[in-house]
Each structure stands twice: as C-alpha cells, then as structure tokens.
HTML snippet that shows the backbone in 3Dmol.js (N, CA, C, O; Angstrom):
<script src="https://3Dmol.org/build/3Dmol-min.js"></script>
<div id="view" style="width:600px;height:400px;position:relative"></div>
<script>
const pdb = `
ATOM      1  N   MET A   1       4.348  84.441 197.899  1.00  0.00           N
ATOM      2  CA  MET A   1       5.037  85.352 198.755  1.00  0.00           C
ATOM      3  C   MET A   1       4.145  85.599 199.971  1.00  0.00           C
ATOM      4  O   MET A   1       2.928  85.741 199.848  1.00  0.00           O
ATOM      5  N   ARG A   2       4.760  85.647 201.121  1.00  0.00           N
ATOM      6  CA  ARG A   2       4.034  85.958 202.357  1.00  0.00           C
ATOM      7  C   ARG A   2       4.546  87.281 202.899  1.00  0.00           C
ATOM      8  O   ARG A   2       5.749  87.478 203.065  1.00  0.00           O
ATOM      9  N   ILE A   3       3.620  88.179 203.169  1.00  0.00           N
ATOM     10  CA  ILE A   3       3.974  89.472 203.736  1.00  0.00           C
ATOM     11  C   ILE A   3       3.207  89.661 205.032  1.00  0.00           C
ATOM     12  O   ILE A   3       2.169  89.032 205.240  1.00  0.00           O
ATOM     13  N   GLY A   4       3.706  90.513 205.895  1.00  0.00           N
ATOM     14  CA  GLY A   4       3.021  90.763 207.155  1.00  0.00           C
ATOM     15  C   GLY A   4       3.284  92.165 207.665  1.00  0.00           C
ATOM     16  O   GLY A   4       4.287  92.797 207.333  1.00  0.00           O
ATOM     17  N   VAL A   5       2.366  92.625 208.470  1.00  0.00           N
ATOM     18  CA  VAL A   5       2.523  93.893 209.172  1.00  0.00           C
ATOM     19  C   VAL A   5       2.256  93.636 210.644  1.00  0.00           C
ATOM     20  O   VAL A   5       1.473  92.752 210.992  1.00  0.00           O
ATOM     21  N   VAL A   6       2.896  94.397 211.499  1.00  0.00           N
ATOM     22  CA  VAL A   6       2.726  94.224 212.939  1.00  0.00           C
ATOM     23  C   VAL A   6       2.257  95.529 213.567  1.00  0.00           C
ATOM     24  O   VAL A   6       2.514  96.617 213.051  1.00  0.00           O
ATOM     25  N   ASP A   7       1.566  95.394 214.690  1.00  0.00           N
ATOM     26  CA  ASP A   7       1.200  96.564 215.486  1.00  0.00           C
ATOM     27  C   ASP A   7       1.169  96.175 216.953  1.00  0.00           C
ATOM     28  O   ASP A   7       1.325  95.004 217.301  1.00  0.00           O
ATOM     29  N   PHE A   8       0.967  97.156 217.800  1.00  0.00           N
ATOM     30  CA  PHE A   8       1.020  96.934 219.239  1.00  0.00           C
ATOM     31  C   PHE A   8      -0.326  96.583 219.851  1.00  0.00           C
ATOM     32  O   PHE A   8      -0.406  96.364 221.060  1.00  0.00           O
ATOM     33  N   SER A   9      -1.373  96.525 219.063  1.00  0.00           N
ATOM     34  CA  SER A   9      -2.697  96.162 219.573  1.00  0.00           C
ATOM     35  C   SER A   9      -2.852  94.646 219.563  1.00  0.00           C
ATOM     36  O   SER A   9      -2.460  93.987 218.600  1.00  0.00           O
ATOM     37  N   LYS A  10      -3.418  94.093 220.623  1.00  0.00           N
ATOM     38  CA  LYS A  10      -3.694  92.658 220.672  1.00  0.00           C
ATOM     39  C   LYS A  10      -5.089  92.336 220.147  1.00  0.00           C
ATOM     40  O   LYS A  10      -5.451  91.165 220.031  1.00  0.00           O
ATOM     41  N   ALA A  11      -5.876  93.366 219.829  1.00  0.00           N
ATOM     42  CA  ALA A  11      -7.231  93.153 219.309  1.00  0.00           C
ATOM     43  C   ALA A  11      -7.161  92.571 217.898  1.00  0.00           C
ATOM     44  O   ALA A  11      -6.378  93.025 217.064  1.00  0.00           O
ATOM     45  N   ARG A  12      -7.993  91.561 217.648  1.00  0.00           N
ATOM     46  CA  ARG A  12      -8.038  90.961 216.316  1.00  0.00           C
ATOM     47  C   ARG A  12      -8.718  91.919 215.343  1.00  0.00           C
ATOM     48  O   ARG A  12      -9.699  92.571 215.700  1.00  0.00           O
ATOM     49  N   PRO A  13      -8.205  92.008 214.121  1.00  0.00           N
ATOM     50  CA  PRO A  13      -8.844  92.879 213.142  1.00  0.00           C
ATOM     51  C   PRO A  13     -10.181  92.301 212.698  1.00  0.00           C
ATOM     52  O   PRO A  13     -10.377  91.086 212.693  1.00  0.00           O
ATOM     53  N   VAL A  14     -11.090  93.181 212.327  1.00  0.00           N
ATOM     54  CA  VAL A  14     -12.418  92.772 211.876  1.00  0.00           C
ATOM     55  C   VAL A  14     -12.626  93.305 210.465  1.00  0.00           C
ATOM     56  O   VAL A  14     -12.528  94.507 210.220  1.00  0.00           O
ATOM     57  N   ARG A  15     -12.912  92.394 209.545  1.00  0.00           N
ATOM     58  CA  ARG A  15     -13.209  92.808 208.173  1.00  0.00           C
ATOM     59  C   ARG A  15     -14.639  93.332 208.137  1.00  0.00           C
ATOM     60  O   ARG A  15     -15.571  92.659 208.578  1.00  0.00           O
ATOM     61  N   ARG A  16     -14.801  94.534 207.609  1.00  0.00           N
ATOM     62  CA  ARG A  16     -16.130  95.136 207.563  1.00  0.00           C
ATOM     63  C   ARG A  16     -16.315  95.852 206.235  1.00  0.00           C
ATOM     64  O   ARG A  16     -15.358  96.075 205.494  1.00  0.00           O
ATOM     65  N   LYS A  17     -17.548  96.205 205.949  1.00  0.00           N
ATOM     66  CA  LYS A  17     -17.848  96.960 204.734  1.00  0.00           C
ATOM     67  C   LYS A  17     -18.009  98.420 205.126  1.00  0.00           C
ATOM     68  O   LYS A  17     -18.988  98.780 205.780  1.00  0.00           O
ATOM     69  N   PRO A  18     -17.051  99.276 204.731  1.00  0.00           N
ATOM     70  CA  PRO A  18     -17.141 100.687 205.118  1.00  0.00           C
ATOM     71  C   PRO A  18     -18.191 101.424 204.290  1.00  0.00           C
ATOM     72  O   PRO A  18     -18.531 101.019 203.179  1.00  0.00           O
ATOM     73  N   ASN A  19     -18.681 102.493 204.852  1.00  0.00           N
ATOM     74  CA  ASN A  19     -19.560 103.389 204.108  1.00  0.00           C
ATOM     75  C   ASN A  19     -18.722 104.135 203.068  1.00  0.00           C
ATOM     76  O   ASN A  19     -17.531 104.352 203.289  1.00  0.00           O
ATOM     77  N   PRO A  20     -19.312 104.531 201.948  1.00  0.00           N
ATOM     78  CA  PRO A  20     -18.539 105.234 200.910  1.00  0.00           C
ATOM     79  C   PRO A  20     -17.838 106.497 201.409  1.00  0.00           C
ATOM     80  O   PRO A  20     -16.779 106.856 200.893  1.00  0.00           O
ATOM     81  N   GLU A  21     -18.410 107.175 202.401  1.00  0.00           N
ATOM     82  CA  GLU A  21     -17.785 108.403 202.897  1.00  0.00           C
ATOM     83  C   GLU A  21     -16.715 108.157 203.965  1.00  0.00           C
ATOM     84  O   GLU A  21     -16.032 109.097 204.370  1.00  0.00           O
ATOM     85  N   ASP A  22     -16.558 106.921 204.427  1.00  0.00           N
ATOM     86  CA  ASP A  22     -15.516 106.605 205.407  1.00  0.00           C
ATOM     87  C   ASP A  22     -14.134 106.810 204.789  1.00  0.00           C
ATOM     88  O   ASP A  22     -13.917 106.497 203.618  1.00  0.00           O
ATOM     89  N   GLU A  23     -13.206 107.337 205.582  1.00  0.00           N
ATOM     90  CA  GLU A  23     -11.847 107.559 205.101  1.00  0.00           C
ATOM     91  C   GLU A  23     -10.956 106.340 205.285  1.00  0.00           C
ATOM     92  O   GLU A  23      -9.878 106.276 204.694  1.00  0.00           O
ATOM     93  N   GLY A  24     -11.373 105.390 206.076  1.00  0.00           N
ATOM     94  CA  GLY A  24     -10.572 104.195 206.318  1.00  0.00           C
ATOM     95  C   GLY A  24     -11.451 102.966 206.385  1.00  0.00           C
ATOM     96  O   GLY A  24     -12.644 103.017 206.084  1.00  0.00           O
ATOM     97  N   GLY A  25     -10.842 101.851 206.786  1.00  0.00           N
ATOM     98  CA  GLY A  25     -11.602 100.625 206.972  1.00  0.00           C
ATOM     99  C   GLY A  25     -11.659  99.716 205.761  1.00  0.00           C
ATOM    100  O   GLY A  25     -12.486  98.806 205.708  1.00  0.00           O
ATOM    101  N   ARG A  26     -10.788  99.951 204.783  1.00  0.00           N
ATOM    102  CA  ARG A  26     -10.812  99.140 203.568  1.00  0.00           C
ATOM    103  C   ARG A  26      -9.655  98.154 203.466  1.00  0.00           C
ATOM    104  O   ARG A  26      -9.619  97.336 202.547  1.00  0.00           O
ATOM    105  N   GLY A  27      -8.722  98.221 204.386  1.00  0.00           N
ATOM    106  CA  GLY A  27      -7.510  97.406 204.299  1.00  0.00           C
ATOM    107  C   GLY A  27      -7.766  95.915 204.232  1.00  0.00           C
ATOM    108  O   GLY A  27      -7.266  95.248 203.326  1.00  0.00           O
ATOM    109  N   LEU A  28      -8.531  95.375 205.166  1.00  0.00           N
ATOM    110  CA  LEU A  28      -8.779  93.937 205.166  1.00  0.00           C
ATOM    111  C   LEU A  28      -9.653  93.507 203.999  1.00  0.00           C
ATOM    112  O   LEU A  28      -9.520  92.382 203.519  1.00  0.00           O
ATOM    113  N   ALA A  29     -10.533  94.366 203.537  1.00  0.00           N
ATOM    114  CA  ALA A  29     -11.338  94.034 202.358  1.00  0.00           C
ATOM    115  C   ALA A  29     -10.430  93.861 201.139  1.00  0.00           C
ATOM    116  O   ALA A  29     -10.619  92.937 200.348  1.00  0.00           O
ATOM    117  N   LEU A  30      -9.447  94.746 200.989  1.00  0.00           N
ATOM    118  CA  LEU A  30      -8.493  94.622 199.885  1.00  0.00           C
ATOM    119  C   LEU A  30      -7.642  93.366 200.031  1.00  0.00           C
ATOM    120  O   LEU A  30      -7.444  92.629 199.065  1.00  0.00           O
ATOM    121  N   VAL A  31      -7.145  93.126 201.225  1.00  0.00           N
ATOM    122  CA  VAL A  31      -6.339  91.930 201.471  1.00  0.00           C
ATOM    123  C   VAL A  31      -7.157  90.684 201.163  1.00  0.00           C
ATOM    124  O   VAL A  31      -6.661  89.764 200.512  1.00  0.00           O
ATOM    125  N   GLY A  32      -8.400  90.641 201.620  1.00  0.00           N
ATOM    126  CA  GLY A  32      -9.256  89.486 201.385  1.00  0.00           C
ATOM    127  C   GLY A  32      -9.504  89.212 199.914  1.00  0.00           C
ATOM    128  O   GLY A  32      -9.641  88.055 199.515  1.00  0.00           O
ATOM    129  N   GLU A  33      -9.564  90.254 199.103  1.00  0.00           N
ATOM    130  CA  GLU A  33      -9.799  90.083 197.668  1.00  0.00           C
ATOM    131  C   GLU A  33      -8.533  89.691 196.911  1.00  0.00           C
ATOM    132  O   GLU A  33      -8.605  88.942 195.937  1.00  0.00           O
ATOM    133  N   LEU A  34      -7.380  90.186 197.344  1.00  0.00           N
ATOM    134  CA  LEU A  34      -6.144  89.985 196.592  1.00  0.00           C
ATOM    135  C   LEU A  34      -5.323  88.782 197.043  1.00  0.00           C
ATOM    136  O   LEU A  34      -4.557  88.233 196.251  1.00  0.00           O
ATOM    137  N   ALA A  35      -5.464  88.367 198.288  1.00  0.00           N
ATOM    138  CA  ALA A  35      -4.614  87.318 198.846  1.00  0.00           C
ATOM    139  C   ALA A  35      -5.234  85.934 198.671  1.00  0.00           C
ATOM    140  O   ALA A  35      -6.455  85.778 198.676  1.00  0.00           O
ATOM    141  N   GLU A  36      -4.367  84.936 198.516  1.00  0.00           N
ATOM    142  CA  GLU A  36      -4.809  83.546 198.525  1.00  0.00           C
ATOM    143  C   GLU A  36      -5.292  83.158 199.913  1.00  0.00           C
ATOM    144  O   GLU A  36      -6.270  82.424 200.061  1.00  0.00           O
ATOM    145  N   ASP A  37      -4.599  83.656 200.922  1.00  0.00           N
ATOM    146  CA  ASP A  37      -4.932  83.362 202.315  1.00  0.00           C
ATOM    147  C   ASP A  37      -4.403  84.507 203.162  1.00  0.00           C
ATOM    148  O   ASP A  37      -3.457  85.187 202.767  1.00  0.00           O
ATOM    149  N   TRP A  38      -5.003  84.724 204.318  1.00  0.00           N
ATOM    150  CA  TRP A  38      -4.511  85.729 205.252  1.00  0.00           C
ATOM    151  C   TRP A  38      -4.966  85.339 206.649  1.00  0.00           C
ATOM    152  O   TRP A  38      -5.897  84.552 206.819  1.00  0.00           O
ATOM    153  N   GLY A  39      -4.294  85.901 207.642  1.00  0.00           N
ATOM    154  CA  GLY A  39      -4.656  85.605 209.020  1.00  0.00           C
ATOM    155  C   GLY A  39      -3.881  86.485 209.978  1.00  0.00           C
ATOM    156  O   GLY A  39      -3.222  87.446 209.580  1.00  0.00           O
ATOM    157  N   THR A  40      -3.976  86.135 211.243  1.00  0.00           N
ATOM    158  CA  THR A  40      -3.277  86.884 212.281  1.00  0.00           C
ATOM    159  C   THR A  40      -2.447  85.935 213.126  1.00  0.00           C
ATOM    160  O   THR A  40      -2.764  84.752 213.243  1.00  0.00           O
ATOM    161  N   ALA A  41      -1.403  86.454 213.702  1.00  0.00           N
ATOM    162  CA  ALA A  41      -0.553  85.699 214.618  1.00  0.00           C
ATOM    163  C   ALA A  41      -0.294  86.572 215.839  1.00  0.00           C
ATOM    164  O   ALA A  41       0.184  87.698 215.704  1.00  0.00           O
ATOM    165  N   PRO A  42      -0.607  86.059 217.037  1.00  0.00           N
ATOM    166  CA  PRO A  42      -0.360  86.857 218.235  1.00  0.00           C
ATOM    167  C   PRO A  42       1.136  86.994 218.509  1.00  0.00           C
ATOM    168  O   PRO A  42       1.919  86.082 218.242  1.00  0.00           O
ATOM    169  N   LEU A  43       1.507  88.127 219.035  1.00  0.00           N
ATOM    170  CA  LEU A  43       2.869  88.391 219.475  1.00  0.00           C
ATOM    171  C   LEU A  43       2.804  88.781 220.946  1.00  0.00           C
ATOM    172  O   LEU A  43       1.744  89.193 221.417  1.00  0.00           O
ATOM    173  N   PRO A  44       3.902  88.666 221.683  1.00  0.00           N
ATOM    174  CA  PRO A  44       3.864  89.031 223.104  1.00  0.00           C
ATOM    175  C   PRO A  44       3.434  90.479 223.341  1.00  0.00           C
ATOM    176  O   PRO A  44       2.879  90.793 224.394  1.00  0.00           O
ATOM    177  N   TRP A  45       3.681  91.350 222.384  1.00  0.00           N
ATOM    178  CA  TRP A  45       3.397  92.777 222.543  1.00  0.00           C
ATOM    179  C   TRP A  45       2.350  93.294 221.569  1.00  0.00           C
ATOM    180  O   TRP A  45       2.109  94.501 221.526  1.00  0.00           O
ATOM    181  N   GLY A  46       1.718  92.425 220.786  1.00  0.00           N
ATOM    182  CA  GLY A  46       0.729  92.876 219.802  1.00  0.00           C
ATOM    183  C   GLY A  46       0.311  91.745 218.890  1.00  0.00           C
ATOM    184  O   GLY A  46      -0.024  90.655 219.353  1.00  0.00           O
ATOM    185  N   LYS A  47       0.330  92.004 217.593  1.00  0.00           N
ATOM    186  CA  LYS A  47      -0.052  90.972 216.627  1.00  0.00           C
ATOM    187  C   LYS A  47       0.593  91.247 215.277  1.00  0.00           C
ATOM    188  O   LYS A  47       1.068  92.348 214.999  1.00  0.00           O
ATOM    189  N   GLN A  48       0.595  90.214 214.455  1.00  0.00           N
ATOM    190  CA  GLN A  48       0.983  90.330 213.056  1.00  0.00           C
ATOM    191  C   GLN A  48      -0.222  89.937 212.212  1.00  0.00           C
ATOM    192  O   GLN A  48      -0.881  88.937 212.497  1.00  0.00           O
ATOM    193  N   VAL A  49      -0.508  90.709 211.184  1.00  0.00           N
ATOM    194  CA  VAL A  49      -1.487  90.332 210.172  1.00  0.00           C
ATOM    195  C   VAL A  49      -0.677  89.966 208.937  1.00  0.00           C
ATOM    196  O   VAL A  49       0.139  90.759 208.466  1.00  0.00           O
ATOM    197  N   TRP A  50      -0.902  88.764 208.413  1.00  0.00           N
ATOM    198  CA  TRP A  50      -0.122  88.283 207.284  1.00  0.00           C
ATOM    199  C   TRP A  50      -1.041  87.943 206.113  1.00  0.00           C
ATOM    200  O   TRP A  50      -2.237  87.706 206.288  1.00  0.00           O
ATOM    201  N   ALA A  51      -0.456  87.924 204.920  1.00  0.00           N
ATOM    202  CA  ALA A  51      -1.189  87.558 203.708  1.00  0.00           C
ATOM    203  C   ALA A  51      -0.250  86.802 202.781  1.00  0.00           C
ATOM    204  O   ALA A  51       0.940  87.107 202.697  1.00  0.00           O
ATOM    205  N   GLU A  52      -0.801  85.812 202.087  1.00  0.00           N
ATOM    206  CA  GLU A  52      -0.052  85.063 201.083  1.00  0.00           C
ATOM    207  C   GLU A  52      -0.566  85.456 199.704  1.00  0.00           C
ATOM    208  O   GLU A  52      -1.752  85.331 199.402  1.00  0.00           O
ATOM    209  N   LEU A  53       0.361  85.936 198.877  1.00  0.00           N
ATOM    210  CA  LEU A  53       0.046  86.361 197.520  1.00  0.00           C
ATOM    211  C   LEU A  53       0.751  85.432 196.547  1.00  0.00           C
ATOM    212  O   LEU A  53       1.923  85.106 196.733  1.00  0.00           O
ATOM    213  N   HIS A  54       0.050  85.011 195.523  1.00  0.00           N
ATOM    214  CA  HIS A  54       0.624  84.120 194.522  1.00  0.00           C
ATOM    215  C   HIS A  54       0.637  84.837 193.185  1.00  0.00           C
ATOM    216  O   HIS A  54      -0.355  85.449 192.788  1.00  0.00           O
ATOM    217  N   GLY A  55       1.753  84.759 192.500  1.00  0.00           N
ATOM    218  CA  GLY A  55       1.869  85.364 191.180  1.00  0.00           C
ATOM    219  C   GLY A  55       1.512  84.371 190.090  1.00  0.00           C
ATOM    220  O   GLY A  55       1.212  83.211 190.372  1.00  0.00           O
ATOM    221  N   LYS A  56       1.544  84.817 188.862  1.00  0.00           N
ATOM    222  CA  LYS A  56       1.275  83.932 187.732  1.00  0.00           C
ATOM    223  C   LYS A  56       2.296  82.808 187.710  1.00  0.00           C
ATOM    224  O   LYS A  56       3.495  83.053 187.835  1.00  0.00           O
ATOM    225  N   GLY A  57       1.831  81.590 187.553  1.00  0.00           N
ATOM    226  CA  GLY A  57       2.711  80.439 187.495  1.00  0.00           C
ATOM    227  C   GLY A  57       3.051  79.843 188.841  1.00  0.00           C
ATOM    228  O   GLY A  57       3.625  78.756 188.891  1.00  0.00           O
ATOM    229  N   ASP A  58       2.720  80.509 189.939  1.00  0.00           N
ATOM    230  CA  ASP A  58       2.972  79.948 191.269  1.00  0.00           C
ATOM    231  C   ASP A  58       1.981  78.833 191.542  1.00  0.00           C
ATOM    232  O   ASP A  58       0.811  78.923 191.171  1.00  0.00           O
ATOM    233  N   GLN A  59       2.446  77.804 192.180  1.00  0.00           N
ATOM    234  CA  GLN A  59       1.569  76.680 192.541  1.00  0.00           C
ATOM    235  C   GLN A  59       1.451  76.568 194.028  1.00  0.00           C
ATOM    236  O   GLN A  59       0.756  75.683 194.526  1.00  0.00           O
TER     237      GLN A  59
END
`;
const viewer = $3Dmol.createViewer("view");
viewer.addModel(pdb, "pdb");
viewer.setStyle({}, {cartoon: {color: "spectrum"}});
viewer.zoomTo();
viewer.render();
</script>
C-alpha cells in the first residue's frame, strides 16, 4: 500500500533524531522504521511525502 501526505512547503523534509523532551520531530523516524520505502515528490504548490507499507504475505 502506498500512502502520502501533502503540504504547501517546498522544503524537503529532514529525518533527524529529536531530543527526548522535544514535542515533535519524530514523524520521519517512524516512517523510516515502518515503511519499505519512502520519499518525496514535488508539486507545483508544495510537496508530497509518500511511504510504501507492505503487509504479511505481500511481495
């Protein structure tokens, strides 16, 4: 399954290691651990971040 989210920023997301007291900054770390693959696609007005998730038995 491929899922994606879009936003109006053209800046590429950066995967980082947040400090334990940070309230955010964990999204891409979670995506990176759970997804088979992920990336970004530019849009005329922003970008899409997508991820491919495979279930049991998927090839």
